[in-house]
TISELUM-839697 format. One record per residue (C-alpha): x, y, z; residue in one letter; residue number from 1. Coordinates in Angstrom, 3 decimals. Layout:
BEGIN
east->X | north->Y | up->Z | res->A | n->NUM;
...
REM end
This chain:
BEGIN
east->-59.670 | north->29.975 | up->-52.657 | res->X | n->1;
east->-62.092 | north->30.347 | up->-55.527 | res->X | n->2;
east->-65.548 | north->31.610 | up->-54.719 | res->X | n->3;
east->-67.727 | north->28.822 | up->-53.296 | res->X | n->4;
east->-71.280 | north->28.703 | up->-54.581 | res->X | n->5;
east->-74.417 | north->27.921 | up->-52.553 | res->X | n->6;
east->-74.759 | north->24.256 | up->-53.611 | res->X | n->7;
east->-71.122 | north->23.586 | up->-52.658 | res->X | n->8;
east->-71.633 | north->25.203 | up->-49.246 | res->X | n->9;
east->-74.827 | north->23.261 | up->-48.563 | res->X | n->10;
east->-73.252 | north->19.954 | up->-49.608 | res->X | n->11;
east->-70.207 | north->20.562 | up->-47.417 | res->X | n->12;
east->-72.315 | north->21.656 | up->-44.418 | res->X | n->13;
east->-74.414 | north->18.474 | up->-44.700 | res->X | n->14;
east->-71.308 | north->16.266 | up->-44.883 | res->X | n->15;
east->-69.611 | north->17.934 | up->-41.914 | res->X | n->16;
east->-72.724 | north->17.830 | up->-39.715 | res->X | n->17;
east->-73.704 | north->14.235 | up->-40.532 | res->X | n->18;
east->-70.160 | north->12.958 | up->-39.964 | res->X | n->19;
east->-70.063 | north->14.658 | up->-36.552 | res->X | n->20;
east->-73.455 | north->14.048 | up->-34.898 | res->X | n->21;
east->-74.321 | north->16.060 | up->-31.785 | res->X | n->22;
east->-71.235 | north->18.277 | up->-32.230 | res->X | n->23;
east->-71.858 | north->22.018 | up->-32.373 | res->X | n->24;
east->-70.255 | north->23.962 | up->-35.218 | res->X | n->25;
east->-70.275 | north->27.738 | up->-34.929 | res->X | n->26;
east->-71.217 | north->30.022 | up->-37.788 | res->X | n->27;
east->-67.779 | north->31.605 | up->-37.383 | res->X | n->28;
east->-66.160 | north->28.263 | up->-38.204 | res->X | n->29;
east->-68.255 | north->27.840 | up->-41.337 | res->X | n->30;
east->-67.670 | north->31.509 | up->-42.188 | res->X | n->31;
east->-63.902 | north->30.990 | up->-42.101 | res->X | n->32;
east->-64.209 | north->27.827 | up->-44.169 | res->X | n->33;
east->-66.394 | north->29.339 | up->-46.881 | res->X | n->34;
east->-65.275 | north->32.976 | up->-46.545 | res->X | n->35;
east->-68.825 | north->34.279 | up->-46.426 | res->X | n->36;
east->-71.084 | north->36.288 | up->-44.115 | res->X | n->37;
east->-73.159 | north->34.841 | up->-41.266 | res->X | n->38;
east->-76.359 | north->35.997 | up->-42.937 | res->X | n->39;
east->-75.508 | north->33.900 | up->-45.990 | res->X | n->40;
east->-74.752 | north->30.891 | up->-43.793 | res->X | n->41;
east->-78.051 | north->31.306 | up->-41.931 | res->X | n->42;
east->-79.890 | north->31.010 | up->-45.239 | res->X | n->43;
east->-77.858 | north->27.909 | up->-46.135 | res->X | n->44;
east->-78.633 | north->26.261 | up->-42.788 | res->X | n->45;
east->-82.351 | north->26.992 | up->-43.209 | res->X | n->46;
east->-82.218 | north->25.148 | up->-46.532 | res->X | n->47;
east->-80.394 | north->22.221 | up->-44.885 | res->X | n->48;
east->-83.044 | north->22.132 | up->-42.134 | res->X | n->49;
east->-85.829 | north->21.993 | up->-44.709 | res->X | n->50;
east->-84.107 | north->19.171 | up->-46.606 | res->X | n->51;
east->-83.716 | north->17.071 | up->-43.443 | res->X | n->52;
east->-87.282 | north->17.733 | up->-42.350 | res->X | n->53;
east->-88.737 | north->16.953 | up->-45.772 | res->X | n->54;
east->-86.941 | north->13.621 | up->-46.139 | res->X | n->55;
east->-86.966 | north->12.718 | up->-42.402 | res->X | n->56;
east->-83.175 | north->12.453 | up->-42.247 | res->X | n->57;
east->-82.894 | north->13.601 | up->-38.641 | res->X | n->58;
east->-82.927 | north->17.037 | up->-37.052 | res->X | n->59;
east->-80.733 | north->20.079 | up->-37.593 | res->X | n->60;
east->-80.722 | north->22.127 | up->-34.391 | res->X | n->61;
east->-79.414 | north->25.632 | up->-33.817 | res->X | n->62;
east->-78.096 | north->27.012 | up->-30.534 | res->X | n->63;
east->-78.341 | north->30.751 | up->-29.905 | res->X | n->64;
east->-75.693 | north->32.904 | up->-28.266 | res->X | n->65;
east->-71.990 | north->33.624 | up->-28.645 | res->X | n->66;
east->-71.073 | north->29.957 | up->-28.037 | res->X | n->67;
east->-73.951 | north->28.710 | up->-30.166 | res->X | n->68;
east->-74.046 | north->27.223 | up->-33.607 | res->X | n->69;
east->-75.620 | north->24.313 | up->-35.426 | res->X | n->70;
east->-75.552 | north->20.537 | up->-34.886 | res->X | n->71;
east->-77.088 | north->17.345 | up->-36.268 | res->X | n->72;
east->-79.310 | north->14.935 | up->-34.297 | res->X | n->73;
east->-79.608 | north->11.654 | up->-36.263 | res->X | n->74;
east->-82.999 | north->10.672 | up->-34.860 | res->X | n->75;
east->-85.327 | north->8.259 | up->-36.628 | res->X | n->76;
east->-89.074 | north->8.732 | up->-36.780 | res->X | n->77;
east->-91.284 | north->6.087 | up->-35.163 | res->X | n->78;
east->-92.415 | north->4.891 | up->-38.602 | res->X | n->79;
east->-88.823 | north->4.508 | up->-39.818 | res->X | n->80;
east->-87.868 | north->2.580 | up->-36.689 | res->X | n->81;
east->-90.907 | north->0.336 | up->-37.132 | res->X | n->82;
east->-90.069 | north->-0.331 | up->-40.800 | res->X | n->83;
east->-86.467 | north->-1.123 | up->-39.891 | res->X | n->84;
east->-87.582 | north->-3.500 | up->-37.120 | res->X | n->85;
east->-89.935 | north->-5.295 | up->-39.498 | res->X | n->86;
east->-87.078 | north->-5.727 | up->-41.985 | res->X | n->87;
east->-84.956 | north->-7.179 | up->-39.170 | res->X | n->88;
east->-87.749 | north->-9.578 | up->-38.236 | res->X | n->89;
east->-87.914 | north->-10.803 | up->-41.822 | res->X | n->90;
east->-84.178 | north->-11.527 | up->-41.718 | res->X | n->91;
east->-84.296 | north->-13.223 | up->-38.316 | res->X | n->92;
east->-87.447 | north->-15.332 | up->-38.734 | res->X | n->93;
east->-85.689 | north->-17.871 | up->-40.923 | res->X | n->94;
east->-85.534 | north->-21.494 | up->-39.809 | res->X | n->95;
east->-81.875 | north->-21.918 | up->-40.790 | res->X | n->96;
east->-80.938 | north->-19.435 | up->-38.043 | res->X | n->97;
east->-81.868 | north->-21.889 | up->-35.268 | res->X | n->98;
east->-78.779 | north->-23.421 | up->-33.662 | res->X | n->99;
east->-78.612 | north->-26.169 | up->-30.998 | res->X | n->100;
east->-79.878 | north->-25.107 | up->-27.584 | res->X | n->101;
east->-82.691 | north->-22.978 | up->-28.930 | res->X | n->102;
east->-80.427 | north->-20.057 | up->-29.834 | res->X | n->103;
east->-80.627 | north->-17.824 | up->-32.898 | res->X | n->104;
east->-77.628 | north->-17.077 | up->-35.120 | res->X | n->105;
east->-77.353 | north->-13.282 | up->-35.383 | res->X | n->106;
east->-73.633 | north->-12.645 | up->-35.932 | res->X | n->107;
east->-74.061 | north->-11.682 | up->-39.593 | res->X | n->108;
east->-76.653 | north->-9.072 | up->-38.574 | res->X | n->109;
east->-75.017 | north->-7.679 | up->-35.434 | res->X | n->110;
east->-71.571 | north->-7.410 | up->-37.041 | res->X | n->111;
east->-72.819 | north->-5.744 | up->-40.219 | res->X | n->112;
east->-71.644 | north->-2.092 | up->-40.027 | res->X | n->113;
east->-74.666 | north->-0.853 | up->-41.981 | res->X | n->114;
east->-77.254 | north->-2.759 | up->-39.937 | res->X | n->115;
east->-75.616 | north->-2.169 | up->-36.547 | res->X | n->116;
east->-75.372 | north->1.557 | up->-37.309 | res->X | n->117;
east->-79.113 | north->1.687 | up->-37.978 | res->X | n->118;
east->-79.702 | north->-0.303 | up->-34.770 | res->X | n->119;
east->-77.654 | north->2.282 | up->-32.893 | res->X | n->120;
east->-79.529 | north->5.147 | up->-34.516 | res->X | n->121;
east->-82.886 | north->3.548 | up->-33.680 | res->X | n->122;
east->-81.948 | north->2.951 | up->-30.026 | res->X | n->123;
east->-80.385 | north->6.401 | up->-29.716 | res->X | n->124;
east->-83.674 | north->7.970 | up->-30.812 | res->X | n->125;
east->-85.227 | north->6.855 | up->-27.516 | res->X | n->126;
east->-82.526 | north->8.505 | up->-25.385 | res->X | n->127;
east->-81.984 | north->11.858 | up->-27.141 | res->X | n->128;
east->-83.944 | north->13.702 | up->-24.443 | res->X | n->129;
east->-81.851 | north->12.361 | up->-21.535 | res->X | n->130;
east->-78.782 | north->13.958 | up->-20.010 | res->X | n->131;
east->-75.956 | north->11.448 | up->-19.638 | res->X | n->132;
east->-72.214 | north->11.089 | up->-20.068 | res->X | n->133;
east->-71.396 | north->7.557 | up->-21.243 | res->X | n->134;
east->-72.737 | north->4.543 | up->-23.092 | res->X | n->135;
east->-71.993 | north->1.298 | up->-21.223 | res->X | n->136;
east->-72.134 | north->-2.267 | up->-22.552 | res->X | n->137;
east->-70.843 | north->-5.701 | up->-21.583 | res->X | n->138;
east->-68.696 | north->-7.854 | up->-23.844 | res->X | n->139;
east->-69.091 | north->-9.180 | up->-26.451 | res->X | n->140;
east->-72.068 | north->-9.181 | up->-28.832 | res->X | n->141;
east->-73.452 | north->-5.938 | up->-27.435 | res->X | n->142;
east->-70.313 | north->-4.021 | up->-28.399 | res->X | n->143;
east->-71.124 | north->-3.250 | up->-32.081 | res->X | n->144;
east->-74.618 | north->-1.991 | up->-31.257 | res->X | n->145;
east->-73.401 | north->0.010 | up->-28.258 | res->X | n->146;
east->-70.527 | north->1.504 | up->-30.266 | res->X | n->147;
east->-72.895 | north->2.681 | up->-32.995 | res->X | n->148;
east->-75.283 | north->4.085 | up->-30.383 | res->X | n->149;
east->-72.361 | north->5.946 | up->-28.809 | res->X | n->150;
east->-71.355 | north->7.218 | up->-32.261 | res->X | n->151;
east->-74.837 | north->8.571 | up->-32.938 | res->X | n->152;
east->-75.100 | north->10.199 | up->-29.504 | res->X | n->153;
east->-71.461 | north->11.384 | up->-29.562 | res->X | n->154;
east->-70.690 | north->9.854 | up->-26.164 | res->X | n->155;
east->-67.732 | north->7.700 | up->-25.026 | res->X | n->156;
east->-68.246 | north->3.936 | up->-24.838 | res->X | n->157;
east->-67.295 | north->1.949 | up->-21.739 | res->X | n->158;
east->-67.103 | north->-1.849 | up->-22.021 | res->X | n->159;
east->-67.616 | north->-3.975 | up->-18.915 | res->X | n->160;
east->-65.618 | north->-7.203 | up->-19.026 | res->X | n->161;
east->-66.735 | north->-10.638 | up->-17.912 | res->X | n->162;
east->-63.299 | north->-11.115 | up->-16.411 | res->X | n->163;
east->-60.582 | north->-8.608 | up->-15.589 | res->X | n->164;
east->-57.446 | north->-8.020 | up->-17.670 | res->X | n->165;
east->-54.020 | north->-6.942 | up->-16.435 | res->X | n->166;
east->-54.135 | north->-4.002 | up->-18.832 | res->X | n->167;
east->-57.212 | north->-2.626 | up->-17.023 | res->X | n->168;
east->-55.226 | north->-1.785 | up->-13.900 | res->X | n->169;
east->-57.196 | north->-1.573 | up->-10.654 | res->X | n->170;
east->-60.739 | north->-2.795 | up->-11.252 | res->X | n->171;
east->-63.968 | north->-3.405 | up->-9.384 | res->X | n->172;
east->-65.267 | north->-6.973 | up->-9.682 | res->X | n->173;
east->-68.867 | north->-7.790 | up->-8.892 | res->X | n->174;
east->-70.877 | north->-10.998 | up->-8.847 | res->X | n->175;
east->-74.410 | north->-10.918 | up->-10.162 | res->X | n->176;
east->-77.226 | north->-13.429 | up->-10.566 | res->X | n->177;
east->-78.546 | north->-14.069 | up->-14.055 | res->X | n->178;
east->-82.309 | north->-13.726 | up->-14.123 | res->X | n->179;
east->-82.946 | north->-16.686 | up->-16.435 | res->X | n->180;
east->-80.529 | north->-19.474 | up->-15.443 | res->X | n->181;
east->-80.017 | north->-18.250 | up->-11.857 | res->X | n->182;
east->-76.266 | north->-18.660 | up->-12.239 | res->X | n->183;
east->-73.731 | north->-16.457 | up->-10.528 | res->X | n->184;
east->-71.475 | north->-14.642 | up->-12.977 | res->X | n->185;
east->-68.832 | north->-11.959 | up->-12.637 | res->X | n->186;
east->-68.378 | north->-8.577 | up->-14.284 | res->X | n->187;
east->-65.351 | north->-6.310 | up->-14.040 | res->X | n->188;
east->-64.657 | north->-2.660 | up->-14.819 | res->X | n->189;
east->-61.474 | north->-0.625 | up->-14.432 | res->X | n->190;
east->-61.804 | north->2.030 | up->-11.711 | res->X | n->191;
east->-60.607 | north->4.806 | up->-13.996 | res->X | n->192;
east->-63.305 | north->4.015 | up->-16.615 | res->X | n->193;
east->-65.985 | north->6.242 | up->-15.095 | res->X | n->194;
east->-65.677 | north->9.479 | up->-13.115 | res->X | n->195;
east->-67.747 | north->9.648 | up->-9.944 | res->X | n->196;
east->-71.227 | north->11.073 | up->-10.525 | res->X | n->197;
east->-71.447 | north->10.050 | up->-14.193 | res->X | n->198;
east->-74.779 | north->9.135 | up->-15.767 | res->X | n->199;
east->-74.853 | north->6.261 | up->-18.230 | res->X | n->200;
east->-77.067 | north->4.412 | up->-20.717 | res->X | n->201;
east->-76.675 | north->0.621 | up->-20.839 | res->X | n->202;
east->-76.938 | north->-0.930 | up->-24.326 | res->X | n->203;
east->-76.903 | north->-4.668 | up->-25.029 | res->X | n->204;
east->-77.940 | north->-7.138 | up->-27.720 | res->X | n->205;
east->-80.305 | north->-9.382 | up->-25.739 | res->X | n->206;
east->-82.390 | north->-9.495 | up->-22.574 | res->X | n->207;
east->-84.256 | north->-12.453 | up->-21.129 | res->X | n->208;
east->-85.006 | north->-11.781 | up->-17.465 | res->X | n->209;
east->-82.815 | north->-8.699 | up->-17.123 | res->X | n->210;
east->-80.143 | north->-10.115 | up->-14.818 | res->X | n->211;
east->-77.242 | north->-8.600 | up->-16.753 | res->X | n->212;
east->-78.928 | north->-5.195 | up->-16.945 | res->X | n->213;
east->-79.646 | north->-5.323 | up->-13.193 | res->X | n->214;
east->-76.001 | north->-6.266 | up->-12.597 | res->X | n->215;
east->-74.842 | north->-3.241 | up->-14.615 | res->X | n->216;
east->-77.184 | north->-0.948 | up->-12.663 | res->X | n->217;
east->-75.723 | north->-2.290 | up->-9.406 | res->X | n->218;
east->-72.152 | north->-2.001 | up->-10.712 | res->X | n->219;
east->-72.751 | north->1.647 | up->-11.567 | res->X | n->220;
east->-73.718 | north->2.259 | up->-7.945 | res->X | n->221;
east->-70.332 | north->0.870 | up->-6.896 | res->X | n->222;
east->-68.769 | north->3.599 | up->-9.049 | res->X | n->223;
east->-71.154 | north->6.182 | up->-7.524 | res->X | n->224;
east->-72.679 | north->6.572 | up->-10.978 | res->X | n->225;
east->-76.263 | north->6.234 | up->-12.195 | res->X | n->226;
east->-77.770 | north->4.207 | up->-15.019 | res->X | n->227;
east->-80.519 | north->6.430 | up->-16.434 | res->X | n->228;
east->-81.568 | north->4.194 | up->-19.326 | res->X | n->229;
east->-81.405 | north->0.643 | up->-20.682 | res->X | n->230;
east->-81.748 | north->-0.310 | up->-24.342 | res->X | n->231;
east->-81.494 | north->-3.701 | up->-26.063 | res->X | n->232;
east->-81.858 | north->-5.023 | up->-29.567 | res->X | n->233;
east->-84.076 | north->-7.933 | up->-28.534 | res->X | n->234;
east->-85.952 | north->-8.977 | up->-25.392 | res->X | n->235;
east->-87.912 | north->-12.144 | up->-24.752 | res->X | n->236;
east->-91.673 | north->-11.988 | up->-24.334 | res->X | n->237;
east->-91.411 | north->-14.167 | up->-21.222 | res->X | n->238;
east->-90.888 | north->-13.521 | up->-18.422 | res->X | n->239;
east->-92.945 | north->-10.352 | up->-18.684 | res->X | n->240;
east->-91.565 | north->-9.056 | up->-15.391 | res->X | n->241;
east->-87.890 | north->-8.204 | up->-15.883 | res->X | n->242;
east->-85.378 | north->-7.405 | up->-13.150 | res->X | n->243;
east->-85.187 | north->-3.854 | up->-14.520 | res->X | n->244;
east->-88.382 | north->-1.829 | up->-14.733 | res->X | n->245;
east->-87.710 | north->0.627 | up->-17.531 | res->X | n->246;
east->-86.014 | north->-0.495 | up->-20.720 | res->X | n->247;
east->-86.278 | north->-0.023 | up->-24.476 | res->X | n->248;
east->-86.223 | north->-2.923 | up->-26.932 | res->X | n->249;
east->-86.517 | north->-2.916 | up->-30.707 | res->X | n->250;
east->-87.563 | north->-6.564 | up->-31.084 | res->X | n->251;
east->-89.515 | north->-9.086 | up->-29.017 | res->X | n->252;
east->-88.656 | north->-12.781 | up->-29.162 | res->X | n->253;
east->-91.875 | north->-14.734 | up->-28.712 | res->X | n->254;
east->-90.804 | north->-18.245 | up->-29.608 | res->X | n->255;
east->-87.965 | north->-20.503 | up->-30.744 | res->X | n->256;
east->-89.045 | north->-24.080 | up->-31.454 | res->X | n->257;
east->-86.170 | north->-26.387 | up->-32.455 | res->X | n->258;
east->-88.427 | north->-29.331 | up->-33.264 | res->X | n->259;
east->-90.832 | north->-27.398 | up->-35.466 | res->X | n->260;
east->-88.015 | north->-25.211 | up->-36.806 | res->X | n->261;
east->-89.924 | north->-22.048 | up->-35.969 | res->X | n->262;
east->-88.777 | north->-18.595 | up->-34.892 | res->X | n->263;
east->-91.187 | north->-15.816 | up->-34.026 | res->X | n->264;
east->-89.596 | north->-12.393 | up->-33.553 | res->X | n->265;
east->-91.765 | north->-9.277 | up->-33.785 | res->X | n->266;
east->-91.226 | north->-5.542 | up->-33.716 | res->X | n->267;
east->-91.828 | north->-3.959 | up->-30.316 | res->X | n->268;
east->-93.523 | north->-0.960 | up->-31.959 | res->X | n->269;
REM end
């Protein structure tokens, strides 16, 4: 291999780290790739750190010791999350998004890879400090956001079904009461989905009274697991008291008026 210069090393390090968030890469691995000394790599990583700090692109963390190395945490600053939420509000607060029943059409936003990735990065920023093993969601609209959150946090995604499938094998089915309509619904999860003692974060697209989130928390107990966090894209302003106490939301839905053709969604920050 021809000699690799500093700019090539820095560019490659940035690409590798950003494409593999939360994954530790040892200096030995980079040393073999670039055929250079650890001292040289340490200087390169310091430059990368400064770049990410200067432009608020996330955090580059180093881990000391023989098994240590460097990894990328794609966190967003509070200001960046707020700006992103305000941009989302501008997209959502459009009268042509109101559909019969007082619902809001969000498919084009939720299923946009670029937007859903930023949603995942914003939600993940609130859970970086927690120790957990899995991201959990319930089908269907929560899946893109949860998948992107799992990608950012480098954790496996587990999807709870609303009805069991033969391909799931043995599953645990549980009835739960929705907090808003007071209807009994069912959720199902294959027994082999979660090892006993796992800690999870629940991610979903919408919360009204918190019945689904409470159902997930209870389902985790059936698996002898623990839900240590709940995050949603949007929660309603009312009722103020949800069935889960601690949760993170990016947006707050204050009002949908079909007659006046009015939507009021605000940033939670």
